[in-house]
C-alpha positions as CSV (number, residue, x, y, z in Angstrom):
1,M,99.8,81.2,55.2
2,K,102.4,82.7,57.6
3,N,101.8,82.3,61.0
4,N,101.4,86.1,62.8
5,S,99.6,85.2,66.4
6,I,99.3,83.5,69.2
7,T,96.0,83.6,71.3
8,I,95.6,82.0,74.7
9,T,92.2,81.9,76.6
10,Y,92.8,80.8,80.3
11,L,91.0,80.4,83.7
12,S,91.9,81.2,86.9
13,K,90.5,80.0,90.1
14,V,89.8,82.2,93.3
15,S,88.4,81.2,96.6
16,F,88.5,84.3,98.5
17,A,89.2,87.9,96.8
18,S,88.4,91.3,96.3
19,L,90.2,91.8,93.1
20,N,89.3,94.8,91.4
21,G,87.7,97.9,93.3
22,A,85.1,100.0,91.5
23,D,85.0,103.8,91.2
24,K,83.4,104.7,94.2
25,D,82.5,103.6,97.8
26,V,79.0,103.2,98.5
27,D,77.3,103.7,102.2
28,N,80.9,102.6,103.4
29,I,81.0,99.2,101.3
30,N,83.8,99.1,99.1
31,P,82.5,97.3,96.0
32,I,84.2,95.2,93.2
33,K,83.7,95.7,89.6
34,K,80.9,93.7,88.1
35,I,79.2,93.6,84.9
36,T,75.5,92.8,84.7
37,L,73.8,90.2,82.4
38,E,70.4,90.0,80.9
39,N,69.1,88.2,83.3
40,G,70.0,90.4,86.4
41,T,72.9,88.5,87.6
42,E,76.3,90.5,88.4
43,L,79.6,88.9,87.3
44,P,82.8,90.4,88.7
45,Y,85.5,91.4,86.8
46,V,89.3,92.2,86.7
47,S,89.5,95.3,84.0
48,S,92.2,95.0,81.2
49,Q,93.7,98.0,82.4
50,A,94.5,96.3,86.0
51,L,95.9,93.2,84.2
52,R,98.1,95.3,81.8
53,R,99.3,97.1,84.5
54,A,99.6,94.0,86.5
55,L,101.7,92.6,83.8
56,R,103.9,95.9,83.4
57,D,104.6,95.4,87.1
58,R,105.3,91.7,86.5
59,L,107.9,92.7,84.2
60,E,109.4,95.5,86.2
61,E,109.9,93.1,88.8
62,M,111.4,90.5,86.7
63,G,114.2,93.1,85.8
64,E,112.7,94.1,82.1
65,S,113.4,97.7,81.0
66,I,110.2,100.0,81.9
67,S,109.5,103.1,80.8
68,M,108.9,106.1,82.9
69,V,105.9,108.0,83.3
70,T,106.0,111.6,83.1
71,P,102.5,113.7,84.4
72,G,100.6,115.2,81.9
73,E,100.5,119.1,81.8
74,G,97.0,120.7,81.0
75,K,94.4,118.6,79.3
76,N,97.6,116.4,78.5
77,P,97.3,112.7,80.0
78,A,100.3,110.9,81.5
79,S,102.5,109.5,79.1
80,T,105.6,107.3,79.2
81,D,108.9,107.7,77.1
82,G,107.8,106.3,74.1
83,D,110.8,104.4,73.4
84,P,109.8,101.2,72.0
85,A,113.2,100.5,71.2
86,K,114.4,100.4,74.9
87,C,111.2,99.7,76.9
88,I,109.7,96.7,76.5
89,D,106.2,98.0,78.0
90,D,106.4,100.9,75.3
91,D,106.9,97.9,72.7
92,L,104.3,95.1,73.9
93,F,101.5,97.7,75.4
94,G,101.8,100.4,73.3
95,Y,101.5,104.1,74.0
96,M,100.4,107.5,73.2
97,N,102.5,111.1,73.7
98,A,100.5,114.0,72.9
99,S,102.8,116.4,73.3
100,A,105.4,114.6,71.1
101,R,102.5,113.4,68.7
102,S,104.0,110.1,68.8
103,Q,102.0,106.6,69.4
104,R,102.1,102.8,69.0
105,T,99.0,100.7,69.1
106,S,99.7,97.6,71.5
107,P,100.8,94.1,69.8
108,V,99.1,92.5,73.0
109,R,95.7,92.2,73.1
110,V,94.0,91.8,76.7
111,E,90.3,91.1,77.2
112,S,89.1,91.6,81.0
113,L,89.2,89.0,83.3
114,V,85.4,87.7,83.8
115,A,83.7,85.4,86.4
116,I,82.0,82.7,85.2
117,N,80.4,82.8,88.5
118,T,77.9,85.3,89.5
119,Y,78.4,87.6,92.4
120,K,76.2,86.4,95.4
121,G,76.5,89.5,97.6
122,D,79.0,88.0,99.8
123,L,81.0,90.7,102.1
124,D,83.9,90.9,104.5
125,Y,83.3,93.2,107.5
126,G,86.0,95.3,109.0
127,T,87.0,97.9,111.7
128,N,89.5,100.4,111.4
129,F,90.9,101.4,114.7
130,M,93.5,103.8,113.7
131,G,92.1,106.9,115.2
132,V,90.6,105.6,118.2
133,D,93.7,106.3,120.6
134,K,93.2,110.3,119.8
135,G,89.6,110.1,120.7
136,G,87.8,108.8,117.5
137,E,85.5,106.4,116.7
138,P,86.0,103.0,115.3
139,N,85.3,102.7,111.4
140,I,83.4,100.4,110.6
141,Y,83.3,99.1,106.6
142,E,82.3,96.2,104.3
143,T,84.0,95.0,101.3
144,E,82.8,92.8,98.4
145,V,84.3,89.2,98.0
146,H,84.0,86.5,95.4
147,S,84.8,83.2,95.1
148,G,84.9,81.6,91.6
149,I,86.2,80.5,88.5
150,Y,87.5,83.8,86.1
151,R,88.0,83.7,82.3
152,G,90.3,85.8,80.2
153,T,92.0,85.8,76.9
154,I,95.3,87.6,75.3
155,L,96.3,87.9,71.5
156,I,100.0,88.4,70.9
157,E,100.3,89.8,67.3
158,L,103.9,88.5,66.6
159,D,104.4,90.4,63.5
160,R,104.1,93.7,65.2
161,V,106.3,93.0,68.3
162,G,109.6,95.2,67.6
163,K,108.3,97.1,64.5
164,G,105.9,99.9,63.7
165,R,105.1,103.3,65.3
166,I,104.0,106.8,64.3
167,V,106.7,109.3,64.7
168,N,106.6,112.8,64.4
169,E,108.9,114.5,61.7
170,N,109.3,118.4,60.8
171,K,106.0,119.0,62.9
172,K,104.2,115.8,60.6
173,T,103.0,112.6,61.6
174,K,104.0,109.5,59.6
175,F,103.5,105.6,59.9
176,D,107.2,104.0,60.2
177,D,106.8,100.4,59.5
178,S,110.4,99.6,60.0
179,D,112.0,97.3,62.7
180,F,113.6,98.6,65.6
181,T,115.0,96.0,67.3
182,S,116.3,92.4,66.7
183,N,114.3,89.5,66.4
184,E,116.9,88.2,69.3
185,V,115.1,91.0,71.2
186,K,111.8,90.5,70.0
187,Q,112.0,86.8,71.0
188,H,113.2,88.0,74.5
189,R,110.6,90.3,75.0
190,V,107.9,88.0,74.1
191,L,108.8,85.1,76.1
192,A,109.5,87.5,79.0
193,F,105.8,88.6,78.8
194,I,104.9,84.6,78.6
195,D,106.7,84.3,81.9
196,A,104.9,87.8,83.6
197,F,101.5,85.9,82.6
198,R,102.2,82.9,84.0
199,T,103.1,84.1,86.8
200,L,100.5,86.9,87.1
201,W,99.1,88.2,90.3
202,S,97.2,91.7,91.0
203,T,98.3,94.1,93.0
204,G,95.1,95.5,94.2
205,R,93.8,94.6,97.8
206,Q,96.5,92.2,98.1
207,S,97.5,92.6,102.0
208,R,94.0,91.8,103.0
209,F,92.9,89.2,100.4
210,L,96.1,87.7,98.7
211,A,94.8,86.1,95.4
212,D,96.5,84.5,92.5
213,I,95.4,85.3,89.4
214,S,97.9,83.4,86.9
215,P,96.2,81.0,84.6
216,K,95.3,77.5,86.1
217,F,94.4,76.0,82.6
218,I,95.0,77.5,79.1
219,A,93.7,77.1,75.4
220,A,96.3,78.3,73.2
221,A,96.9,78.7,69.3
222,Y,99.3,79.1,67.0
223,M,97.8,81.2,64.1
224,G,98.2,82.6,60.8
225,V,95.1,85.0,61.6
226,K,94.8,87.4,64.4
227,N,91.5,86.0,66.0
228,P,90.8,84.8,69.6
229,I,89.3,81.8,68.9
230,F,88.6,80.4,72.5
231,L,87.5,83.9,73.5
232,E,84.2,82.7,74.7
233,S,84.7,78.5,74.5
234,V,86.4,77.9,77.3
235,A,84.0,76.8,79.7
236,I,83.3,74.4,82.9
237,D,80.4,72.0,82.4
238,K,77.5,71.1,85.1
239,S,79.9,68.6,86.4
240,G,82.6,71.1,87.5
241,K,84.7,69.6,84.7
242,V,86.6,71.9,81.9
243,N,84.6,71.1,78.5
244,T,87.5,69.7,76.5
245,E,85.1,68.4,74.0
246,A,83.6,71.8,73.0
247,L,87.2,73.1,72.7
248,A,88.0,70.5,70.1
249,S,85.1,71.8,68.0
250,V,86.6,75.0,68.0
251,V,89.6,74.0,66.8
252,S,88.2,71.9,64.2
253,D,86.2,74.9,63.0
254,Y,89.3,76.9,62.7
255,Q,91.6,74.3,61.7
256,K,92.4,75.8,58.2
257,F,94.1,79.0,60.3
258,I,96.1,76.7,63.0
259,S,99.2,75.6,62.6
260,D,99.2,74.4,66.3
261,H,97.5,74.2,69.7
262,V,97.5,73.2,73.0
263,L,95.3,72.9,76.0
264,A,97.1,72.5,79.4
265,G,96.0,72.8,83.1
266,Q,96.8,72.7,86.7
267,K,95.0,69.1,87.9
268,A,95.9,70.3,91.3
269,T,93.4,72.9,91.0
270,L,90.8,72.3,88.4
271,N,88.8,68.8,87.3
272,L,90.6,68.5,83.9
273,D,90.6,65.4,81.2
274,E,93.7,62.9,81.1
275,S,94.0,64.6,77.7
276,V,94.9,67.9,79.1
277,L,98.7,68.3,79.3
278,S,100.2,70.0,82.3
279,L,100.7,73.7,82.6
280,E,104.5,73.1,82.5
281,E,104.2,71.4,79.0
282,G,101.8,73.5,77.7
283,F,103.8,77.0,78.2
284,S,107.0,75.3,77.0
285,E,104.7,74.5,73.4
286,I,103.7,78.0,73.6
287,E,107.7,79.2,74.0
288,S,108.6,77.2,71.1
289,W,106.0,78.7,69.0
290,V,107.6,82.0,70.0
291,K,111.4,80.6,69.2
292,D,110.0,79.3,65.6
293,Y,108.3,82.5,64.8
294,F,111.7,84.6,65.7
295,K,114.2,82.1,64.5
296,A,116.8,83.6,62.1
């Protein structure tokens, strides 16, 4: 079985943050996005859209070629250049250009970053004095804040990077499955994405709530099937330790499809077993998988 994907489920630790604002303010409160469980408890989360934007921004900061965004006309939404051969984001994250009837499904799948700790109703209180010197009243507001550990997952379809897109020819659309760039460029792009993911941070509300959402623990696998096997399995036990025994059982369940796997984390941040590798070792192993896949 030929390997075709890398899946990584990760944990990020946030001590004090308001990571992803909800759609609207309520009674002068700036809410954060939350999902509600069956028992009524709420879990804050960072949407997959916000994460993809943060990854795209990080790639741009790293000097990668990013696609220009063109405002939509009429009912058509805004669109990028739709040039995956030139732009790393059009390749890795896909695009849709309704006007050109051209699209590409993202080879990089991103799950929302969801807290495993419930929201307790904590608020940060602030006052805006901007209009006071012109006779206005101070504007008092509140912002929902949260502290906890967040879990997310990405899956990279290695066999779709740098190839495959829907194109418009003579007013007809067709799927073109050919390569549009070299293996060398494909490898560079996936390695650049791994670096962006490894140093990820969110731009939302960072001026007042500086937070680091980069991975502090990773469970990763190099596989011959496209399945996020660790998606629901990375957890913290009652003692506050990452449950590596449970992850070992997942690896055993899927060993037929796994070529290699790694558990790695930052011991200065999380309570980890001695068997867990450092983040440096873990990401070096993932980079070796990328190089193995795209080797000549």
